[in-house]
Chimera marker file (.cmm) of the C-alpha trace (Angstrom):
<marker_set name="trace">
<marker id="1" x="120.086" y="93.102" z="141.789" r="1" g="1" b="0" radius="0.5"/>
<marker id="2" x="116.338" y="94.253" z="143.231" r="1" g="1" b="0" radius="0.5"/>
<marker id="3" x="113.015" y="94.118" z="141.109" r="1" g="1" b="0" radius="0.5"/>
<marker id="4" x="112.797" y="97.654" z="140.496" r="1" g="1" b="0" radius="0.5"/>
<marker id="5" x="116.209" y="97.731" z="138.540" r="1" g="1" b="0" radius="0.5"/>
<marker id="6" x="115.114" y="94.667" z="136.989" r="1" g="1" b="0" radius="0.5"/>
<marker id="7" x="112.033" y="95.742" z="135.461" r="1" g="1" b="0" radius="0.5"/>
<marker id="8" x="113.654" y="99.035" z="134.277" r="1" g="1" b="0" radius="0.5"/>
<marker id="9" x="116.504" y="97.407" z="132.487" r="1" g="1" b="0" radius="0.5"/>
<marker id="10" x="113.805" y="95.158" z="130.630" r="1" g="1" b="0" radius="0.5"/>
<marker id="11" x="111.924" y="98.461" z="129.841" r="1" g="1" b="0" radius="0.5"/>
<marker id="12" x="115.137" y="100.247" z="128.522" r="1" g="1" b="0" radius="0.5"/>
<marker id="13" x="116.182" y="96.938" z="126.489" r="1" g="1" b="0" radius="0.5"/>
<marker id="14" x="113.093" y="96.108" z="124.806" r="1" g="1" b="0" radius="0.5"/>
<marker id="15" x="112.311" y="100.011" z="123.738" r="1" g="1" b="0" radius="0.5"/>
<marker id="16" x="116.377" y="99.967" z="122.424" r="1" g="1" b="0" radius="0.5"/>
<marker id="17" x="115.420" y="96.416" z="120.673" r="1" g="1" b="0" radius="0.5"/>
<marker id="18" x="112.260" y="98.067" z="119.105" r="1" g="1" b="0" radius="0.5"/>
<marker id="19" x="114.226" y="101.181" z="117.743" r="1" g="1" b="0" radius="0.5"/>
<marker id="20" x="116.792" y="99.064" z="116.329" r="1" g="1" b="0" radius="0.5"/>
<marker id="21" x="114.254" y="96.907" z="114.498" r="1" g="1" b="0" radius="0.5"/>
<marker id="22" x="112.372" y="99.573" z="113.486" r="1" g="1" b="0" radius="0.5"/>
<marker id="23" x="115.236" y="101.572" z="111.907" r="1" g="1" b="0" radius="0.5"/>
<marker id="24" x="116.191" y="98.311" z="110.114" r="1" g="1" b="0" radius="0.5"/>
<marker id="25" x="112.872" y="97.610" z="108.384" r="1" g="1" b="0" radius="0.5"/>
<marker id="26" x="112.835" y="101.549" z="107.301" r="1" g="1" b="0" radius="0.5"/>
<marker id="27" x="116.416" y="101.411" z="105.896" r="1" g="1" b="0" radius="0.5"/>
<marker id="28" x="114.714" y="98.118" z="104.165" r="1" g="1" b="0" radius="0.5"/>
<marker id="29" x="112.127" y="99.293" z="102.693" r="1" g="1" b="0" radius="0.5"/>
<marker id="30" x="113.597" y="102.412" z="101.598" r="1" g="1" b="0" radius="0.5"/>
<marker id="31" x="116.277" y="100.213" z="99.730" r="1" g="1" b="0" radius="0.5"/>
<marker id="32" x="114.171" y="98.435" z="97.930" r="1" g="1" b="0" radius="0.5"/>
<marker id="33" x="111.963" y="101.347" z="96.744" r="1" g="1" b="0" radius="0.5"/>
<marker id="34" x="115.141" y="102.924" z="95.377" r="1" g="1" b="0" radius="0.5"/>
<marker id="35" x="115.360" y="103.607" z="91.753" r="1" g="1" b="0" radius="0.5"/>
<marker id="36" x="119.309" y="104.740" z="90.658" r="1" g="1" b="0" radius="0.5"/>
<marker id="37" x="120.120" y="106.058" z="87.398" r="1" g="1" b="0" radius="0.5"/>
<marker id="38" x="122.311" y="105.092" z="85.053" r="1" g="1" b="0" radius="0.5"/>
<marker id="39" x="123.591" y="105.926" z="81.665" r="1" g="1" b="0" radius="0.5"/>
<marker id="40" x="123.689" y="102.990" z="78.826" r="1" g="1" b="0" radius="0.5"/>
<marker id="41" x="127.477" y="103.326" z="78.893" r="1" g="1" b="0" radius="0.5"/>
<marker id="42" x="127.307" y="103.007" z="83.144" r="1" g="1" b="0" radius="0.5"/>
<marker id="43" x="125.263" y="99.989" z="82.597" r="1" g="1" b="0" radius="0.5"/>
<marker id="44" x="127.653" y="98.397" z="80.334" r="1" g="1" b="0" radius="0.5"/>
<marker id="45" x="130.613" y="99.243" z="82.504" r="1" g="1" b="0" radius="0.5"/>
<marker id="46" x="128.568" y="97.137" z="84.700" r="1" g="1" b="0" radius="0.5"/>
<marker id="47" x="127.738" y="99.521" z="87.347" r="1" g="1" b="0" radius="0.5"/>
<marker id="48" x="123.780" y="98.574" z="87.906" r="1" g="1" b="0" radius="0.5"/>
<marker id="49" x="124.225" y="94.602" z="88.155" r="1" g="1" b="0" radius="0.5"/>
<marker id="50" x="123.622" y="94.801" z="91.625" r="1" g="1" b="0" radius="0.5"/>
<marker id="51" x="120.722" y="96.622" z="91.487" r="1" g="1" b="0" radius="0.5"/>
<marker id="52" x="117.422" y="94.697" z="90.480" r="1" g="1" b="0" radius="0.5"/>
<marker id="53" x="115.945" y="97.556" z="89.514" r="1" g="1" b="0" radius="0.5"/>
<marker id="54" x="117.175" y="100.596" z="88.041" r="1" g="1" b="0" radius="0.5"/>
<marker id="55" x="116.058" y="103.815" z="85.876" r="1" g="1" b="0" radius="0.5"/>
<marker id="56" x="118.048" y="104.326" z="82.489" r="1" g="1" b="0" radius="0.5"/>
<marker id="57" x="118.746" y="107.492" z="80.650" r="1" g="1" b="0" radius="0.5"/>
<marker id="58" x="119.774" y="108.407" z="77.695" r="1" g="1" b="0" radius="0.5"/>
<marker id="59" x="118.480" y="109.868" z="73.882" r="1" g="1" b="0" radius="0.5"/>
<marker id="60" x="116.324" y="107.801" z="71.779" r="1" g="1" b="0" radius="0.5"/>
<marker id="61" x="118.647" y="106.298" z="68.714" r="1" g="1" b="0" radius="0.5"/>
<marker id="62" x="117.333" y="107.543" z="65.136" r="1" g="1" b="0" radius="0.5"/>
<marker id="63" x="115.672" y="104.906" z="63.605" r="1" g="1" b="0" radius="0.5"/>
<marker id="64" x="115.622" y="102.365" z="66.236" r="1" g="1" b="0" radius="0.5"/>
<marker id="65" x="112.028" y="102.600" z="67.148" r="1" g="1" b="0" radius="0.5"/>
<marker id="66" x="110.084" y="99.108" z="66.374" r="1" g="1" b="0" radius="0.5"/>
<marker id="67" x="106.729" y="98.447" z="67.151" r="1" g="1" b="0" radius="0.5"/>
<marker id="68" x="104.926" y="94.771" z="67.133" r="1" g="1" b="0" radius="0.5"/>
<marker id="69" x="102.176" y="94.944" z="65.015" r="1" g="1" b="0" radius="0.5"/>
<marker id="70" x="99.859" y="92.909" z="67.256" r="1" g="1" b="0" radius="0.5"/>
<marker id="71" x="100.660" y="94.437" z="70.487" r="1" g="1" b="0" radius="0.5"/>
<marker id="72" x="101.682" y="97.520" z="72.764" r="1" g="1" b="0" radius="0.5"/>
<marker id="73" x="105.217" y="96.049" z="72.312" r="1" g="1" b="0" radius="0.5"/>
<marker id="74" x="107.511" y="98.491" z="71.314" r="1" g="1" b="0" radius="0.5"/>
<marker id="75" x="111.772" y="98.015" z="70.810" r="1" g="1" b="0" radius="0.5"/>
<marker id="76" x="114.144" y="100.982" z="70.605" r="1" g="1" b="0" radius="0.5"/>
<marker id="77" x="117.484" y="101.923" z="71.539" r="1" g="1" b="0" radius="0.5"/>
<marker id="78" x="118.658" y="104.802" z="74.863" r="1" g="1" b="0" radius="0.5"/>
<marker id="79" x="122.171" y="105.585" z="73.687" r="1" g="1" b="0" radius="0.5"/>
<marker id="80" x="124.517" y="108.215" z="75.456" r="1" g="1" b="0" radius="0.5"/>
<marker id="81" x="128.115" y="109.501" z="74.154" r="1" g="1" b="0" radius="0.5"/>
<marker id="82" x="129.774" y="106.390" z="74.691" r="1" g="1" b="0" radius="0.5"/>
<marker id="83" x="126.938" y="103.808" z="74.971" r="1" g="1" b="0" radius="0.5"/>
<marker id="84" x="124.125" y="102.020" z="73.678" r="1" g="1" b="0" radius="0.5"/>
<marker id="85" x="121.237" y="99.913" z="75.589" r="1" g="1" b="0" radius="0.5"/>
<marker id="86" x="118.545" y="98.323" z="73.641" r="1" g="1" b="0" radius="0.5"/>
<marker id="87" x="115.179" y="98.621" z="75.592" r="1" g="1" b="0" radius="0.5"/>
<marker id="88" x="112.084" y="96.715" z="75.528" r="1" g="1" b="0" radius="0.5"/>
<marker id="89" x="108.569" y="98.235" z="76.762" r="1" g="1" b="0" radius="0.5"/>
<marker id="90" x="105.008" y="96.754" z="76.541" r="1" g="1" b="0" radius="0.5"/>
<marker id="91" x="102.210" y="99.714" z="77.389" r="1" g="1" b="0" radius="0.5"/>
<marker id="92" x="101.342" y="102.939" z="76.125" r="1" g="1" b="0" radius="0.5"/>
<marker id="93" x="104.055" y="105.739" z="75.600" r="1" g="1" b="0" radius="0.5"/>
<marker id="94" x="104.532" y="109.328" z="75.890" r="1" g="1" b="0" radius="0.5"/>
<marker id="95" x="103.170" y="111.627" z="73.363" r="1" g="1" b="0" radius="0.5"/>
<marker id="96" x="106.741" y="112.605" z="73.583" r="1" g="1" b="0" radius="0.5"/>
<marker id="97" x="108.344" y="109.803" z="72.855" r="1" g="1" b="0" radius="0.5"/>
<marker id="98" x="110.131" y="109.697" z="69.674" r="1" g="1" b="0" radius="0.5"/>
<marker id="99" x="113.250" y="109.768" z="67.902" r="1" g="1" b="0" radius="0.5"/>
<marker id="100" x="116.394" y="111.684" z="68.814" r="1" g="1" b="0" radius="0.5"/>
<marker id="101" x="114.410" y="112.645" z="72.467" r="1" g="1" b="0" radius="0.5"/>
<marker id="102" x="116.038" y="112.109" z="76.147" r="1" g="1" b="0" radius="0.5"/>
<marker id="103" x="114.096" y="109.529" z="77.921" r="1" g="1" b="0" radius="0.5"/>
<marker id="104" x="114.029" y="107.876" z="81.399" r="1" g="1" b="0" radius="0.5"/>
<marker id="105" x="113.350" y="104.040" z="81.480" r="1" g="1" b="0" radius="0.5"/>
<marker id="106" x="112.398" y="102.955" z="84.576" r="1" g="1" b="0" radius="0.5"/>
<marker id="107" x="112.592" y="98.625" z="84.900" r="1" g="1" b="0" radius="0.5"/>
<marker id="108" x="115.620" y="95.773" z="84.598" r="1" g="1" b="0" radius="0.5"/>
<marker id="109" x="118.601" y="93.692" z="82.984" r="1" g="1" b="0" radius="0.5"/>
<marker id="110" x="117.499" y="90.315" z="80.649" r="1" g="1" b="0" radius="0.5"/>
<marker id="111" x="119.756" y="88.896" z="79.009" r="1" g="1" b="0" radius="0.5"/>
<marker id="112" x="121.607" y="91.894" z="78.048" r="1" g="1" b="0" radius="0.5"/>
<marker id="113" x="117.997" y="93.817" z="77.207" r="1" g="1" b="0" radius="0.5"/>
<marker id="114" x="116.702" y="96.394" z="79.355" r="1" g="1" b="0" radius="0.5"/>
<marker id="115" x="113.081" y="95.351" z="80.305" r="1" g="1" b="0" radius="0.5"/>
<marker id="116" x="111.321" y="98.984" z="80.924" r="1" g="1" b="0" radius="0.5"/>
<marker id="117" x="107.620" y="98.909" z="83.291" r="1" g="1" b="0" radius="0.5"/>
<marker id="118" x="107.630" y="102.893" z="82.637" r="1" g="1" b="0" radius="0.5"/>
<marker id="119" x="108.837" y="105.492" z="79.767" r="1" g="1" b="0" radius="0.5"/>
<marker id="120" x="109.494" y="108.953" z="80.389" r="1" g="1" b="0" radius="0.5"/>
<marker id="121" x="110.112" y="111.322" z="77.664" r="1" g="1" b="0" radius="0.5"/>
<marker id="122" x="110.586" y="114.310" z="78.516" r="1" g="1" b="0" radius="0.5"/>
<marker id="123" x="109.039" y="117.783" z="77.376" r="1" g="1" b="0" radius="0.5"/>
<marker id="124" x="111.038" y="119.656" z="74.727" r="1" g="1" b="0" radius="0.5"/>
<marker id="125" x="114.293" y="119.773" z="73.355" r="1" g="1" b="0" radius="0.5"/>
<marker id="126" x="116.270" y="121.745" z="75.420" r="1" g="1" b="0" radius="0.5"/>
<marker id="127" x="115.244" y="120.738" z="78.864" r="1" g="1" b="0" radius="0.5"/>
<marker id="128" x="117.847" y="117.800" z="80.543" r="1" g="1" b="0" radius="0.5"/>
<marker id="129" x="116.629" y="116.099" z="84.099" r="1" g="1" b="0" radius="0.5"/>
<marker id="130" x="119.595" y="117.586" z="85.899" r="1" g="1" b="0" radius="0.5"/>
<marker id="131" x="120.011" y="113.756" z="87.463" r="1" g="1" b="0" radius="0.5"/>
<marker id="132" x="120.068" y="112.380" z="84.057" r="1" g="1" b="0" radius="0.5"/>
<marker id="133" x="122.742" y="115.483" z="83.270" r="1" g="1" b="0" radius="0.5"/>
<marker id="134" x="124.301" y="114.635" z="86.268" r="1" g="1" b="0" radius="0.5"/>
<marker id="135" x="124.954" y="110.758" z="85.580" r="1" g="1" b="0" radius="0.5"/>
<marker id="136" x="125.984" y="111.682" z="81.875" r="1" g="1" b="0" radius="0.5"/>
<marker id="137" x="128.857" y="113.953" z="83.158" r="1" g="1" b="0" radius="0.5"/>
<marker id="138" x="129.763" y="111.074" z="86.141" r="1" g="1" b="0" radius="0.5"/>
<marker id="139" x="130.088" y="108.331" z="83.513" r="1" g="1" b="0" radius="0.5"/>
<marker id="140" x="132.159" y="111.099" z="80.977" r="1" g="1" b="0" radius="0.5"/>
<marker id="141" x="134.375" y="112.961" z="83.366" r="1" g="1" b="0" radius="0.5"/>
<marker id="142" x="136.202" y="113.831" z="80.545" r="1" g="1" b="0" radius="0.5"/>
<marker id="143" x="133.427" y="115.364" z="78.993" r="1" g="1" b="0" radius="0.5"/>
<marker id="144" x="131.395" y="118.733" z="79.855" r="1" g="1" b="0" radius="0.5"/>
<marker id="145" x="127.508" y="118.752" z="79.213" r="1" g="1" b="0" radius="0.5"/>
<marker id="146" x="126.864" y="122.692" z="78.382" r="1" g="1" b="0" radius="0.5"/>
<marker id="147" x="125.108" y="124.015" z="81.165" r="1" g="1" b="0" radius="0.5"/>
<marker id="148" x="122.308" y="125.802" z="79.402" r="1" g="1" b="0" radius="0.5"/>
<marker id="149" x="120.866" y="122.577" z="77.806" r="1" g="1" b="0" radius="0.5"/>
<marker id="150" x="119.378" y="122.169" z="82.008" r="1" g="1" b="0" radius="0.5"/>
<marker id="151" x="117.508" y="125.848" z="81.039" r="1" g="1" b="0" radius="0.5"/>
<marker id="152" x="114.528" y="126.158" z="80.197" r="1" g="1" b="0" radius="0.5"/>
<marker id="153" x="113.928" y="127.408" z="76.598" r="1" g="1" b="0" radius="0.5"/>
<marker id="154" x="112.726" y="131.179" z="76.390" r="1" g="1" b="0" radius="0.5"/>
<marker id="155" x="109.604" y="131.346" z="74.475" r="1" g="1" b="0" radius="0.5"/>
<link id1="1" id2="2" r="1" g="1" b="0" radius="0.2"/>
<link id1="2" id2="3" r="1" g="1" b="0" radius="0.2"/>
<link id1="3" id2="4" r="1" g="1" b="0" radius="0.2"/>
<link id1="4" id2="5" r="1" g="1" b="0" radius="0.2"/>
<link id1="5" id2="6" r="1" g="1" b="0" radius="0.2"/>
<link id1="6" id2="7" r="1" g="1" b="0" radius="0.2"/>
<link id1="7" id2="8" r="1" g="1" b="0" radius="0.2"/>
<link id1="8" id2="9" r="1" g="1" b="0" radius="0.2"/>
<link id1="9" id2="10" r="1" g="1" b="0" radius="0.2"/>
<link id1="10" id2="11" r="1" g="1" b="0" radius="0.2"/>
<link id1="11" id2="12" r="1" g="1" b="0" radius="0.2"/>
<link id1="12" id2="13" r="1" g="1" b="0" radius="0.2"/>
<link id1="13" id2="14" r="1" g="1" b="0" radius="0.2"/>
<link id1="14" id2="15" r="1" g="1" b="0" radius="0.2"/>
<link id1="15" id2="16" r="1" g="1" b="0" radius="0.2"/>
<link id1="16" id2="17" r="1" g="1" b="0" radius="0.2"/>
<link id1="17" id2="18" r="1" g="1" b="0" radius="0.2"/>
<link id1="18" id2="19" r="1" g="1" b="0" radius="0.2"/>
<link id1="19" id2="20" r="1" g="1" b="0" radius="0.2"/>
<link id1="20" id2="21" r="1" g="1" b="0" radius="0.2"/>
<link id1="21" id2="22" r="1" g="1" b="0" radius="0.2"/>
<link id1="22" id2="23" r="1" g="1" b="0" radius="0.2"/>
<link id1="23" id2="24" r="1" g="1" b="0" radius="0.2"/>
<link id1="24" id2="25" r="1" g="1" b="0" radius="0.2"/>
<link id1="25" id2="26" r="1" g="1" b="0" radius="0.2"/>
<link id1="26" id2="27" r="1" g="1" b="0" radius="0.2"/>
<link id1="27" id2="28" r="1" g="1" b="0" radius="0.2"/>
<link id1="28" id2="29" r="1" g="1" b="0" radius="0.2"/>
<link id1="29" id2="30" r="1" g="1" b="0" radius="0.2"/>
<link id1="30" id2="31" r="1" g="1" b="0" radius="0.2"/>
<link id1="31" id2="32" r="1" g="1" b="0" radius="0.2"/>
<link id1="32" id2="33" r="1" g="1" b="0" radius="0.2"/>
<link id1="33" id2="34" r="1" g="1" b="0" radius="0.2"/>
<link id1="34" id2="35" r="1" g="1" b="0" radius="0.2"/>
<link id1="35" id2="36" r="1" g="1" b="0" radius="0.2"/>
<link id1="36" id2="37" r="1" g="1" b="0" radius="0.2"/>
<link id1="37" id2="38" r="1" g="1" b="0" radius="0.2"/>
<link id1="38" id2="39" r="1" g="1" b="0" radius="0.2"/>
<link id1="39" id2="40" r="1" g="1" b="0" radius="0.2"/>
<link id1="40" id2="41" r="1" g="1" b="0" radius="0.2"/>
<link id1="41" id2="42" r="1" g="1" b="0" radius="0.2"/>
<link id1="42" id2="43" r="1" g="1" b="0" radius="0.2"/>
<link id1="43" id2="44" r="1" g="1" b="0" radius="0.2"/>
<link id1="44" id2="45" r="1" g="1" b="0" radius="0.2"/>
<link id1="45" id2="46" r="1" g="1" b="0" radius="0.2"/>
<link id1="46" id2="47" r="1" g="1" b="0" radius="0.2"/>
<link id1="47" id2="48" r="1" g="1" b="0" radius="0.2"/>
<link id1="48" id2="49" r="1" g="1" b="0" radius="0.2"/>
<link id1="49" id2="50" r="1" g="1" b="0" radius="0.2"/>
<link id1="50" id2="51" r="1" g="1" b="0" radius="0.2"/>
<link id1="51" id2="52" r="1" g="1" b="0" radius="0.2"/>
<link id1="52" id2="53" r="1" g="1" b="0" radius="0.2"/>
<link id1="53" id2="54" r="1" g="1" b="0" radius="0.2"/>
<link id1="54" id2="55" r="1" g="1" b="0" radius="0.2"/>
<link id1="55" id2="56" r="1" g="1" b="0" radius="0.2"/>
<link id1="56" id2="57" r="1" g="1" b="0" radius="0.2"/>
<link id1="57" id2="58" r="1" g="1" b="0" radius="0.2"/>
<link id1="58" id2="59" r="1" g="1" b="0" radius="0.2"/>
<link id1="59" id2="60" r="1" g="1" b="0" radius="0.2"/>
<link id1="60" id2="61" r="1" g="1" b="0" radius="0.2"/>
<link id1="61" id2="62" r="1" g="1" b="0" radius="0.2"/>
<link id1="62" id2="63" r="1" g="1" b="0" radius="0.2"/>
<link id1="63" id2="64" r="1" g="1" b="0" radius="0.2"/>
<link id1="64" id2="65" r="1" g="1" b="0" radius="0.2"/>
<link id1="65" id2="66" r="1" g="1" b="0" radius="0.2"/>
<link id1="66" id2="67" r="1" g="1" b="0" radius="0.2"/>
<link id1="67" id2="68" r="1" g="1" b="0" radius="0.2"/>
<link id1="68" id2="69" r="1" g="1" b="0" radius="0.2"/>
<link id1="69" id2="70" r="1" g="1" b="0" radius="0.2"/>
<link id1="70" id2="71" r="1" g="1" b="0" radius="0.2"/>
<link id1="71" id2="72" r="1" g="1" b="0" radius="0.2"/>
<link id1="72" id2="73" r="1" g="1" b="0" radius="0.2"/>
<link id1="73" id2="74" r="1" g="1" b="0" radius="0.2"/>
<link id1="74" id2="75" r="1" g="1" b="0" radius="0.2"/>
<link id1="75" id2="76" r="1" g="1" b="0" radius="0.2"/>
<link id1="76" id2="77" r="1" g="1" b="0" radius="0.2"/>
<link id1="77" id2="78" r="1" g="1" b="0" radius="0.2"/>
<link id1="78" id2="79" r="1" g="1" b="0" radius="0.2"/>
<link id1="79" id2="80" r="1" g="1" b="0" radius="0.2"/>
<link id1="80" id2="81" r="1" g="1" b="0" radius="0.2"/>
<link id1="81" id2="82" r="1" g="1" b="0" radius="0.2"/>
<link id1="82" id2="83" r="1" g="1" b="0" radius="0.2"/>
<link id1="83" id2="84" r="1" g="1" b="0" radius="0.2"/>
<link id1="84" id2="85" r="1" g="1" b="0" radius="0.2"/>
<link id1="85" id2="86" r="1" g="1" b="0" radius="0.2"/>
<link id1="86" id2="87" r="1" g="1" b="0" radius="0.2"/>
<link id1="87" id2="88" r="1" g="1" b="0" radius="0.2"/>
<link id1="88" id2="89" r="1" g="1" b="0" radius="0.2"/>
<link id1="89" id2="90" r="1" g="1" b="0" radius="0.2"/>
<link id1="90" id2="91" r="1" g="1" b="0" radius="0.2"/>
<link id1="91" id2="92" r="1" g="1" b="0" radius="0.2"/>
<link id1="92" id2="93" r="1" g="1" b="0" radius="0.2"/>
<link id1="93" id2="94" r="1" g="1" b="0" radius="0.2"/>
<link id1="94" id2="95" r="1" g="1" b="0" radius="0.2"/>
<link id1="95" id2="96" r="1" g="1" b="0" radius="0.2"/>
<link id1="96" id2="97" r="1" g="1" b="0" radius="0.2"/>
<link id1="97" id2="98" r="1" g="1" b="0" radius="0.2"/>
<link id1="98" id2="99" r="1" g="1" b="0" radius="0.2"/>
<link id1="99" id2="100" r="1" g="1" b="0" radius="0.2"/>
<link id1="100" id2="101" r="1" g="1" b="0" radius="0.2"/>
<link id1="101" id2="102" r="1" g="1" b="0" radius="0.2"/>
<link id1="102" id2="103" r="1" g="1" b="0" radius="0.2"/>
<link id1="103" id2="104" r="1" g="1" b="0" radius="0.2"/>
<link id1="104" id2="105" r="1" g="1" b="0" radius="0.2"/>
<link id1="105" id2="106" r="1" g="1" b="0" radius="0.2"/>
<link id1="106" id2="107" r="1" g="1" b="0" radius="0.2"/>
<link id1="107" id2="108" r="1" g="1" b="0" radius="0.2"/>
<link id1="108" id2="109" r="1" g="1" b="0" radius="0.2"/>
<link id1="109" id2="110" r="1" g="1" b="0" radius="0.2"/>
<link id1="110" id2="111" r="1" g="1" b="0" radius="0.2"/>
<link id1="111" id2="112" r="1" g="1" b="0" radius="0.2"/>
<link id1="112" id2="113" r="1" g="1" b="0" radius="0.2"/>
<link id1="113" id2="114" r="1" g="1" b="0" radius="0.2"/>
<link id1="114" id2="115" r="1" g="1" b="0" radius="0.2"/>
<link id1="115" id2="116" r="1" g="1" b="0" radius="0.2"/>
<link id1="116" id2="117" r="1" g="1" b="0" radius="0.2"/>
<link id1="117" id2="118" r="1" g="1" b="0" radius="0.2"/>
<link id1="118" id2="119" r="1" g="1" b="0" radius="0.2"/>
<link id1="119" id2="120" r="1" g="1" b="0" radius="0.2"/>
<link id1="120" id2="121" r="1" g="1" b="0" radius="0.2"/>
<link id1="121" id2="122" r="1" g="1" b="0" radius="0.2"/>
<link id1="122" id2="123" r="1" g="1" b="0" radius="0.2"/>
<link id1="123" id2="124" r="1" g="1" b="0" radius="0.2"/>
<link id1="124" id2="125" r="1" g="1" b="0" radius="0.2"/>
<link id1="125" id2="126" r="1" g="1" b="0" radius="0.2"/>
<link id1="126" id2="127" r="1" g="1" b="0" radius="0.2"/>
<link id1="127" id2="128" r="1" g="1" b="0" radius="0.2"/>
<link id1="128" id2="129" r="1" g="1" b="0" radius="0.2"/>
<link id1="129" id2="130" r="1" g="1" b="0" radius="0.2"/>
<link id1="130" id2="131" r="1" g="1" b="0" radius="0.2"/>
<link id1="131" id2="132" r="1" g="1" b="0" radius="0.2"/>
<link id1="132" id2="133" r="1" g="1" b="0" radius="0.2"/>
<link id1="133" id2="134" r="1" g="1" b="0" radius="0.2"/>
<link id1="134" id2="135" r="1" g="1" b="0" radius="0.2"/>
<link id1="135" id2="136" r="1" g="1" b="0" radius="0.2"/>
<link id1="136" id2="137" r="1" g="1" b="0" radius="0.2"/>
<link id1="137" id2="138" r="1" g="1" b="0" radius="0.2"/>
<link id1="138" id2="139" r="1" g="1" b="0" radius="0.2"/>
<link id1="139" id2="140" r="1" g="1" b="0" radius="0.2"/>
<link id1="140" id2="141" r="1" g="1" b="0" radius="0.2"/>
<link id1="141" id2="142" r="1" g="1" b="0" radius="0.2"/>
<link id1="142" id2="143" r="1" g="1" b="0" radius="0.2"/>
<link id1="143" id2="144" r="1" g="1" b="0" radius="0.2"/>
<link id1="144" id2="145" r="1" g="1" b="0" radius="0.2"/>
<link id1="145" id2="146" r="1" g="1" b="0" radius="0.2"/>
<link id1="146" id2="147" r="1" g="1" b="0" radius="0.2"/>
<link id1="147" id2="148" r="1" g="1" b="0" radius="0.2"/>
<link id1="148" id2="149" r="1" g="1" b="0" radius="0.2"/>
<link id1="149" id2="150" r="1" g="1" b="0" radius="0.2"/>
<link id1="150" id2="151" r="1" g="1" b="0" radius="0.2"/>
<link id1="151" id2="152" r="1" g="1" b="0" radius="0.2"/>
<link id1="152" id2="153" r="1" g="1" b="0" radius="0.2"/>
<link id1="153" id2="154" r="1" g="1" b="0" radius="0.2"/>
<link id1="154" id2="155" r="1" g="1" b="0" radius="0.2"/>
</marker_set>
């Protein structure tokens, strides 16, 4: 093989290797930054065990909110139709956070409890985020979630 062909081959191989490394790094970075949404029943079924962090969506169980007197630590239970998951959060909660409201918490599991790093509350009682509706529908395939829960309320 003459030197010109060797040089071209080396350049082509270098470009291909660089492209493969770049694509691999991009895929790795995207996987680490993705947060999957699960309902309490899906978490209890073990569907979230492969993810170090994920989002937990559902309703705050009435009467389950317990606030620590000496810190910003809050404990509450997130429920769906078939499951319940205890959640701990340290920080300032959204103004709309209260009993019987939809929440999405980002965090990790620790000894059967969900340790949240972020808690989001929905904006009114008629709205349900599409991804939460879809996740709850998937968790309860035999049950349908009312489509009017997706529509914004009429003033």
